[in-house]
N, C-alpha and C positions, 0 to 999 in steps of 0.2 A: 731809234730807240723805241721800244714797245711801251705804250701807255698802260699803266696798271690801274685796274678799277679799284674803287674804294674797298669792296669786299675782299678782293685779292690782297690788298694791302693789310687789312685786318687779319686775314687768315695767315699771312706770313708772320705775324707777331704772336700768334697763339702757340703756346707750348703744348706738345702732345704727351700723353693721350688726353683728349678732351672730347666733350660732346658739343656739337654746333647745331643749332636749330633755328630755322626761319619761322618765327612766331606767327607771322601773318599767314603763311601757308599751312602751318599746323592748325591755326584757328579755322581756316576754311574747311579743312578735313574734319575737324571736330564738329563744326556746324552740320556738315553732311551726315556724320554719324548720328548726331542728335536727331536730325530730321528722319533718318531711317528708323531710329528707335520709336519716335513719335508715331510715324505712319504705320509701323508694323506691330507696335505693342511690345516689342522686344526691349529688354534692358541691356544697353550697350555698356560693357565693362572694359576697363583698361587691363591688359595683360601686364602686370607689374614687372615680371621678369624681363620683359622686352623693353621697358620704358620706365625706369626708376629715376626720373629726372625731377627731383623735388622742387627746383626753381620754377618749373612749369605746372606744378600741382594746382595752384589756384585757377589757372586757365583751363586745364583739363577737367577739373572738378565742376566747372560751370556747365559743361556739356555732357559728361558721362555719368552714369549712375553709381559707379563704384569701381572696385578692383578685384581681379582674381590673383590669388597668392598661392605660392607653393609650400608654405610653411609658416611657422610662428613668427619669425623675424620679418618676413615680408608683410605679414598681416599687421604687425605692430607699425611698420613703416607706413602702410596704407592708411591705417587709422589716424596716425599722427599728421600726415601730410595731405592725404586725398579725401578722407571721409567717405561718406556714402556707404553703399553696401560692400561688405567684404566677404568674398567667397574664397575659401581655403580648401585646397585639395592636395593630398599627398598619399602615396600608397601605404604609408605607415607613419604614425606619430609616436614620439617618445611618450611614455606614460605621464611624465612630469610636464609635458607641453600641452597635452590634449585639453585639460581644464582651462588653461589660459587661451587657447585657440577658440574654444567654445564661447568664452566671455567676450571676445572681440566681435 
């Protein structure tokens, strides 16, 4: 009989779809990114479209300077959960959205 590790046991209980993240490894990577930013003078931003994981926002916000967003709703999400600088880019904005994007 094969012995099942604790993480395998936990993973078997998780319903999909879901996100699973090893916080200790994430924090190691965030520390490295913060170091690169400090040494280079660059502002390291989170690409929100690739990582909209609000439960980890406090951890990510400790190390990164803000978020990049592809529109109004991502920018609102970034402001609410991540803070810091919010950079928004889109090839076009709706007229009714642009004023709100500028305010964020």
